[in-house]
C-alpha positions in Angstrom: 291.6 177.6 113.4 295.0 176.2 112.2 296.7 179.5 113.0 295.1 179.4 116.4 296.4 175.9 117.0 299.9 176.9 115.9 299.9 179.8 118.3 298.8 177.5 121.2 301.6 175.0 120.4 304.2 177.9 120.3 302.9 179.2 123.7 303.1 175.7 125.2 306.7 175.3 124.0 307.6 178.6 125.6 306.1 177.7 129.0 307.9 174.4 129.9 309.4 175.9 133.1 306.0 176.6 134.5 304.1 174.0 136.6 300.4 174.0 135.8 298.1 171.7 137.7 294.7 170.8 136.3 291.9 169.6 138.6 288.8 167.9 137.4 286.2 168.0 140.2 283.7 165.3 140.8 281.2 164.7 143.6 283.4 162.0 145.1 286.8 162.2 143.3 289.4 164.8 142.3 291.4 164.0 139.2 294.7 165.9 139.1 297.2 166.3 136.4 300.6 168.0 136.8 302.0 169.5 133.6 304.6 169.2 132.2 305.7 166.5 134.6 303.0 164.1 133.4 302.0 163.2 136.9 298.5 161.9 137.5 296.7 161.6 140.8 293.2 160.7 141.8 292.0 161.4 145.4 288.7 161.3 147.2 286.9 164.7 147.3 286.9 164.8 151.1 289.1 166.0 153.9 291.6 163.1 153.7 291.8 163.1 149.9 292.3 166.9 149.7 295.1 166.7 152.3 296.8 164.1 150.1 296.4 166.2 147.1 297.7 169.4 148.8 300.8 167.4 150.0 301.6 166.3 146.5 300.9 169.7 144.9 303.1 171.6 147.4 306.1 169.4 146.4 306.1 170.9 142.9 305.7 174.6 143.7 303.0 175.2 141.0 302.7 178.4 139.0 299.0 177.9 139.2 296.4 175.3 140.1 293.4 175.5 137.7 290.1 174.1 138.7 286.9 174.2 136.8 284.0 176.0 138.5 281.1 173.6 139.4 279.3 175.8 141.9 280.1 173.9 145.2 282.1 170.8 144.7 285.4 172.6 144.4 285.0 174.8 147.5 286.7 172.6 150.0 289.7 172.1 147.7 290.0 175.8 146.9 289.9 176.7 150.6 292.7 174.2 151.2 294.7 175.8 148.5 294.2 179.3 150.0 295.1 178.0 153.5 298.5 176.6 152.1 299.2 179.7 149.9 298.9 177.7 146.7 298.1 180.0 143.7 294.8 178.9 142.2 292.4 179.8 139.4 288.7 179.0 139.2 288.0 178.7 135.5 284.6 179.0 133.9 283.4 175.8 132.1 282.8 177.7 128.9 286.5 178.8 128.8 287.6 175.2 129.1 285.2 174.1 126.4 286.4 176.7 124.0 290.0 175.8 124.6 289.2 172.2 124.0 287.8 173.1 120.6 290.9 175.2 119.8 293.3 172.4 120.5 291.0 169.8 118.9 290.3 167.7 122.0 287.0 165.9 121.5 287.6 162.8 123.7 286.3 163.2 127.2 287.1 161.5 130.5 287.9 162.8 134.0 291.6 162.2 133.5 291.7 163.8 130.1 289.7 166.7 131.5 292.4 167.3 134.1 295.1 167.2 131.4 293.1 169.7 129.3 292.6 172.0 132.3 296.4 172.0 133.0 297.1 172.7 129.4 294.6 175.5 129.4 296.5 177.1 132.4 299.9 176.7 130.7 298.9 178.3 127.4 296.4 181.0 128.4 297.9 181.9 131.8 294.6 182.9 133.4 294.8 185.5 136.2 294.8 184.1 139.7 291.5 184.2 141.6 291.3 187.2 143.8 288.0 186.5 145.6 288.7 184.8 149.0 287.4 181.2 149.1 285.2 181.8 152.1 283.6 184.7 150.2 283.2 182.4 147.1 281.3 179.9 149.3 279.2 182.6 150.9 278.4 184.0 147.4 277.3 180.6 146.2 275.1 180.0 149.2 273.5 183.5 148.8 272.8 182.8 145.1 271.3 179.5 146.0 269.0 181.0 148.6 268.1 183.9 146.2 267.0 181.4 143.6 264.8 179.6 146.2 263.2 182.9 147.3 262.6 183.9 143.6 260.9 180.5 143.0 258.7 181.1 146.0 257.9 184.6 144.9 256.9 183.3 141.4 254.6 180.7 142.9 252.9 183.3 145.2 252.4 185.7 142.3 250.8 182.9 140.3 248.5 182.2 143.2 247.6 185.9 143.5 246.3 185.8 140.0 244.1 182.7 140.3 242.9 182.7 143.9 239.7 184.6 145.0 240.0 188.0 146.6 239.1 186.5 149.9 242.4 184.6 149.9 244.7 187.2 148.4 244.9 189.1 151.6 247.1 186.3 153.0 249.3 186.2 149.9 250.3 189.9 149.7 252.1 189.9 153.1 254.1 186.9 152.0 255.1 188.6 148.7 256.2 191.6 150.7 258.3 189.5 153.0 259.9 187.6 150.1 260.7 190.9 148.3 262.4 192.2 151.5 264.5 189.1 151.9 265.6 189.1 148.2 266.6 192.8 148.5 268.7 191.9 151.6 270.5 189.1 149.8 271.1 191.4 146.8 272.8 193.9 149.1 275.0 191.2 150.6 275.9 190.0 147.1 276.8 193.5 146.0 279.1 193.9 149.0 280.9 190.6 148.1 281.2 191.7 144.5 282.8 195.0 145.5 285.5 193.1 147.5 286.8 191.5 144.3 288.3 193.9 141.7 287.6 191.5 138.8 283.9 191.1 139.7 283.6 194.8 140.5 284.9 195.8 137.1 282.5 193.5 135.4 279.6 194.8 137.4 280.5 198.4 136.5 280.7 197.6 132.8 277.3 195.7 132.8 275.6 198.4 134.8 276.8 201.1 132.5 274.5 199.7 129.8 271.2 201.6 129.7 268.4 199.5 131.1 270.6 197.2 133.1 
């Protein structure tokens, strides 16, 4: 761990010319930290707040803006970055958590999280996101709808097992309809995955495993 921390410090010292911006996303607030300029900014997570954030971010010509994936809360900000040609990275929460452990940051607050995310970008230089923001939002919506349909399918299957035969005739057509809708969503998701080289590569690796 000590060797890992030393390497992180060396990488940080070699990257002082880069501007990395960390964004911690909340339902109502975006906490932003600009590294190494030590600039902090908090704005509302709405149209007006995002406009203010983009205006400030553009002043510094960032190398990358890193935002932690939440599922939906970051979408408006990401789309604004894409619109203004600001390079951005959508980082997985587990990546940020592991980095926090590597640098020994245990304290947690929104502002500290933004600093940590900026530091993560500076040291590890994650690849810029290649999936278009509008496709990211569509993928999120499709996944949410797929989960809803899967839940409905499970409930109907449970009813099929416990209801009398006189009732099951009304359940089977519902199951067929749900199955068809899930398959259609799966097809749309696969098309979106194939539009992103990173996701497509991961899909090919996973599906190369027997039984997957």
